[in-house]
C-alpha positions in Angstrom: 4.8 0.1 0.7 8.2 1.7 0.6 8.4 5.4 1.3 9.8 7.1 -1.9 11.5 9.7 0.2 13.9 7.1 1.5 15.5 7.0 -1.9 16.7 10.6 -1.3 18.8 9.5 1.7 22.2 8.6 0.5 24.5 6.3 2.3 26.9 9.1 3.3 23.9 11.2 4.5 22.8 8.4 6.7 26.3 8.0 8.2 26.4 11.7 8.9 23.0 11.6 10.5 24.0 8.6 12.6 27.1 10.4 13.7 25.1 13.3 14.8 23.0 11.0 17.0 26.0 9.1 18.2 25.0 9.5 21.8 22.3 6.8 21.2 24.6 4.5 19.2 28.0 4.9 20.8 26.6 5.0 24.3 23.7 2.6 23.9 24.7 0.0 21.3 24.5 -3.7 22.3 27.8 -4.9 21.0 30.5 -2.4 21.8 29.5 0.3 24.1 31.3 3.1 25.9 29.1 4.1 28.8 29.2 7.8 29.5 29.0 9.1 33.1 25.7 9.1 34.9 26.2 12.7 36.1 23.7 12.1 38.9 26.0 12.8 41.8 29.4 14.2 42.7 32.0 11.7 41.5 35.1 11.2 43.8 38.1 13.2 42.7 40.5 11.2 40.5 43.2 9.8 42.8 41.1 10.2 46.0 40.6 6.5 46.2 44.2 5.6 45.5 46.4 5.2 42.5 45.5 2.8 39.6 46.9 -0.6 40.2 48.4 -3.2 37.8 46.3 -5.8 39.5 43.0 -7.1 37.9 39.7 -7.9 39.6 37.4 -10.2 37.6 33.8 -10.4 38.9 31.6 -13.3 37.7 27.9 -12.7 38.3 25.9 -15.8 38.9 22.6 -14.2 38.1 19.3 -15.6 39.4 20.4 -16.6 42.9 23.1 -19.3 43.0 22.5 -22.1 45.5 25.5 -21.9 47.7 24.5 -25.0 49.7 24.8 -27.0 46.4 28.0 -25.4 45.4 29.7 -25.8 48.7 27.9 -28.7 50.3 27.7 -29.0 54.2 27.6 -32.8 53.9 28.8 -33.3 57.4 25.7 -31.7 58.8 22.8 -34.1 59.3 20.3 -31.2 59.1 21.4 -30.5 55.5 20.2 -34.0 54.5 16.9 -33.5 56.3 16.3 -30.2 54.5 17.3 -31.3 51.1 15.4 -34.5 50.5 15.1 -34.1 46.7 17.9 -31.7 45.8 20.8 -32.7 48.1 24.1 -33.2 46.3 25.4 -36.7 46.5 29.1 -37.5 46.7 30.5 -34.0 47.0 34.3 -33.5 46.8 35.2 -33.4 50.5 37.4 -30.5 51.5 37.7 -30.8 55.3 35.2 -33.4 56.6 32.5 -30.7 57.0 32.0 -29.3 53.5 32.7 -30.3 50.0 32.5 -28.9 46.5 29.8 -30.0 44.1 31.2 -33.1 42.3 31.4 -31.1 39.0 33.8 -28.6 40.5 36.9 -30.8 40.3 39.2 -28.1 39.0 38.2 -25.7 41.8 38.6 -28.4 44.4 42.2 -28.8 43.2 42.8 -25.1 43.4 41.3 -25.0 46.9 43.8 -27.7 48.0 46.5 -25.6 46.5 45.4 -22.6 48.7 44.0 -20.6 45.8 40.3 -20.5 46.7 38.7 -18.7 49.6 35.1 -19.8 50.5 33.3 -17.0 52.1 30.2 -18.3 54.0 27.1 -16.6 55.2 27.3 -13.6 52.9 24.1 -11.6 52.8 22.3 -8.2 52.8 20.8 -6.6 56.0 17.0 -6.7 55.8 17.0 -8.9 52.8 14.5 -8.6 50.0 13.8 -11.7 47.9 13.1 -9.7 44.7 15.7 -10.3 42.0 15.8 -6.7 41.0 15.9 -5.2 44.4 18.6 -7.6 45.6 20.7 -7.2 42.5 20.4 -3.4 42.8 21.9 -3.6 46.2 24.7 -5.8 45.0 25.4 -3.5 42.0 25.5 -0.3 44.1 26.9 -1.6 47.3 24.1 0.1 49.2 21.0 -1.1 51.0 18.8 1.9 50.1 17.7 3.7 47.0 19.8 6.9 47.4 23.0 5.5 45.7 22.7 5.0 42.0 26.3 4.7 40.8 27.7 1.2 40.9 30.3 0.2 43.5 32.9 -0.5 40.8 31.9 2.6 38.9 32.7 4.6 42.0 36.0 2.9 42.2 36.8 3.9 38.6 35.6 7.4 39.2 38.1 7.9 42.0 41.1 6.2 40.4 41.1 6.8 36.7 38.2 9.0 36.0 37.8 9.9 32.3 41.5 9.2 31.6 41.3 5.5 30.8 38.0 4.2 29.2 39.5 0.7 29.1 40.2 0.4 32.8 36.7 -1.1 33.3 35.4 -3.7 30.8 32.1 -5.5 30.9 31.7 -8.8 29.1 28.2 -10.0 28.6 24.9 -9.3 26.9 24.9 -5.6 27.9 26.3 -3.1 30.4 25.9 -3.7 34.2 24.9 -1.0 36.7 27.7 -2.2 38.9 30.2 -0.5 36.6 28.3 2.7 35.9 30.0 5.6 37.5 29.5 9.4 37.8 32.8 10.4 36.3 34.4 7.5 34.3 33.8 5.5 31.2 33.3 1.7 30.9 33.5 -0.4 27.8 31.0 -3.2 27.3 31.6 -6.1 24.9 28.8 -8.5 24.1 31.0 -11.3 22.8 34.3 -11.8 20.9 32.7 -11.0 17.6 30.9 -8.0 18.9 33.5 -5.2 18.6 31.3 -3.0 16.4 28.0 -1.3 17.1 24.7 -2.5 15.7 24.2 -0.9 12.3 22.1 -1.7 9.3 23.4 -4.6 7.3 24.0 -2.5 4.2 26.7 -0.5 6.0 29.6 -2.6 4.8 32.5 -0.3 6.0 32.4 0.1 9.7 35.8 1.9 9.6 34.1 4.6 7.6 31.3 4.8 10.2 33.9 5.2 13.0 35.7 7.9 11.0 32.4 9.8 10.7 32.0 9.5 14.5 35.5 10.8 15.1 34.6 13.8 13.0 32.1 14.9 15.7 34.8 15.2 18.3 36.1 18.8 18.4 39.8 19.2 17.7 41.9 21.4 19.9 40.2 21.9 23.2 41.7 20.3 26.3 40.2 17.2 27.8 38.5 19.2 30.5 36.5 21.1 27.9 35.0 18.1 26.3 31.5 17.0 27.3 31.0 13.5 28.5 29.2 12.5 25.3 31.9 14.0 23.1 34.5 12.1 25.0 32.4 9.0 24.7 32.5 9.3 20.9 36.3 9.5 21.0 36.5 6.7 23.5 34.3 4.5 21.4 36.5 4.8 18.4 39.7 4.4 20.4 38.4 1.5 22.4 37.3 -0.3 19.2 40.7 0.0 17.7 42.5 -1.2 20.8 40.2 -4.0 21.6 40.2 -5.3 18.0 43.9 -5.5 18.1 44.0 -7.0 21.6 41.5 -9.7 20.9 42.9 -10.6 17.5 42.3 -14.3 17.0 39.9 -14.5 19.8 37.3 -12.6 17.9 37.8 -14.9 14.9 37.0 -17.9 17.1 33.7 -16.4 18.4 30.4 -18.2 18.1 27.0 -16.7 17.5 26.5 -13.1 18.5 25.1 -12.5 22.0 26.1 -16.0 23.3 26.8 -16.1 27.0 29.2 -19.1 27.0 31.3 -18.5 30.1 34.4 -20.2 28.7 34.3 -17.8 25.7 33.7 -14.8 28.0 36.6 -15.7 30.2 38.8 -16.4 27.2 38.1 -12.8 26.2 39.0 -11.6 29.7 42.2 -13.6 29.7 43.2 -12.2 26.3 42.6 -8.6 27.4 44.6 -9.2 30.6 47.5 -10.6 28.7 47.4 -7.8 26.1 48.4 -4.2 26.3 44.9 -3.2 27.2 44.8 -5.1 30.5 41.8 -3.5 32.3 41.8 -3.1 36.1 38.2 -4.4 36.5 36.4 -6.9 34.3 32.8 -7.7 35.0 31.4 -10.9 33.4 27.6 -11.5 33.4 24.8 -13.1 31.6 26.1 -16.6 32.2 23.4 -19.2 32.9 20.1 -19.0 34.9 20.7 -19.8 38.6 17.0 -19.3 39.5 16.6 -23.1 40.1 13.0 -23.4 41.3 12.6 -26.6 39.3 14.9 -29.5 38.2 17.7 -28.1 40.3 20.0 -31.2 40.5 20.3 -31.3 36.7 20.3 -27.6 36.0 22.6 -26.6 38.8 25.0 -29.4 38.1 25.3 -28.3 34.5 26.0 -24.7 35.7 28.7 -25.9 38.1 30.3 -27.9 35.3 30.3 -24.9 33.0 31.8 -22.7 35.8 34.5 -25.1 36.5 35.5 -25.6 32.9 35.5 -21.9 32.2 37.7 -21.1 35.2 40.2 -23.8 34.4 40.6 -22.5 30.8 40.8 -18.9 32.2 43.7 -19.7 34.5 45.4 -21.9 31.9 45.5 -18.9 29.6 46.7 -16.6 32.4 49.5 -19.1 33.1 50.5 -19.1 29.4 50.7 -15.3 29.5 52.5 -15.1 32.8 49.6 -13.1 34.4 48.2 -15.5 37.0 49.5 -13.7 40.0 48.0 -10.4 38.9 44.4 -11.6 38.9 41.7 -12.2 41.5 38.3 -13.6 40.7 35.2 -12.8 42.8 31.8 -14.4 42.4 28.6 -12.4 43.0 24.9 -13.5 43.2 22.0 -11.6 44.4 20.9 -14.1 47.0 21.1 -17.8 47.9 18.3 -20.3 48.0 15.9 -21.4 50.7 17.3 -24.0 53.2 14.5 -26.5 52.6 13.9 -27.6 49.0 10.5 -27.5 47.4 10.4 -31.0 45.9 12.7 -30.6 43.0 14.1 -27.1 43.4 14.6 -24.3 45.8 13.0 -20.9 46.3 14.7 -17.5 46.8 16.8 -17.4 49.9 19.1 -15.1 51.8 22.6 -15.9 53.1 24.9 -17.4 50.5 28.5 -18.5 49.7 30.8 -16.5 47.4 34.2 -17.5 46.1 37.4 -15.5 45.9 40.0 -17.2 43.6 43.6 -16.3 43.0 47.2 -17.4 43.5 48.1 -14.6 45.9 45.3 -14.9 48.5 45.2 -17.2 51.5 42.7 -20.0 50.7 40.4 -21.6 53.1 37.0 -21.0 54.7 36.1 -17.5 55.9 33.0 -16.0 57.6 30.7 -18.2 59.5 28.4 -20.8 58.1 24.8 -19.9 58.9 22.9 -22.3 61.2 20.7 -24.8 59.4 18.5 -25.1 62.5 18.1 -21.5 63.5 16.3 -19.9 60.6 14.5 -16.6 60.2 10.8 -16.1 60.2 10.6 -17.0 56.6 12.6 -20.2 57.1 15.7 -18.7 55.4 19.3 -18.7 56.5 20.5 -15.8 58.6 23.5 -14.1 57.1 26.7 -13.7 59.1 28.8 -11.6 56.8 27.7 -8.2 55.3 28.1 -8.4 51.5 30.0 -5.0 51.7 32.7 -6.7 53.8 33.5 -8.8 50.7 33.7 -5.6 48.6 35.8 -3.8 51.3 38.2 -6.7 51.2 38.9 -6.7 47.5 38.9 -2.8 47.3 41.3 -2.3 50.2 43.4 -5.4 50.1 43.6 -6.2 46.4 42.9 -2.9 44.5 44.6 -0.8 47.2 41.6 1.7 47.2 39.8 3.5 50.0 36.8 1.3 50.5 35.1 3.7 52.9 34.6 6.3 50.2 33.3 3.8 47.7 30.9 2.2 50.1 30.0 5.2 52.3 31.2 3.5 55.4 33.7 1.3 57.0 33.3 -2.5 56.8 35.3 -5.3 58.3 37.8 -6.9 55.9 38.2 -10.6 55.8 41.9 -11.2 55.8 42.0 -13.1 52.5 45.2 -11.3 51.3 48.5 -11.3 53.1 
């Protein structure tokens, strides 16, 4: 039965009420979101990590635990064939007689031969935990304990742009990511190319009016330092929507169903933003695929590799068309690898893994040290040889020109990927 009192709520009254609770909508919507600061710790002073750069870091999260041994196959090692009796990758694309890319990574293989792909082997977390959540929390925060809650990229944004540029950090995926959540900066999250507006009831047919109502809740006159984080988030939401709508243009008209996590579409959005006037410094792409391949791994992982390769080739094609290729580096991230021995059709949660760094200005090749396939830990997992924070330190210090020691609460070896 319909509550008769609902008839007393006019459309404009609803909009005004929605604006009053904009903290929940503008900061928690699932389509366009401007994340306000966490305010759980002292954010680095703006500029303390270095000046903003015109370079772009794109992180692609391979959630669920990508099997590095099937992405970069150690086909020259007889032990690999013994361990992977049902899931081994046949006919990999040989790179150097020892390892080869999955046969569906033809585009990446060509980029590797051109010196544009770095394969970082043996990446892992000290005292690994095979829980998805715990492991991802460590990758997101860049810490191995529970004391650090801000994300590693959020900390970078805190100390470079702070509140001044809400479009410096953009998340593309089904929602925000803790990796980008800072203590003193904003991050915009886009769910897909059609998702440039917040979730509102279908009968609100004029989103511009809604945005205008939100803008009315931002006080006029006071300096930026007087605005609370939520008030600034309201203003940032409106401004971000306007800028992103213009920047994406025809991309938004090509979008498919809302909430899709098609990586080609996600990276098309990223390339469009990089080529536009918006041009974020950090773009985090997540929600693509399910890499938790306990079952049917050869088929499932093969499909994921094909999708990854196709999306990356389209991404770099668009960057070439816009003359932006040399400004962009791509980093893959996954919470853990898979167990060395398969389980009869799939692989269970593992430890050490392979991550890729891709770009035209790095020095391609193999980095780190491949974990031994014969000397495993007590749980029959690979023993990592590269601390995951060394990967972060490398892109922070050598690509984004930032002080990685402050971001990561310590000094870590960099890997020499960049000249």
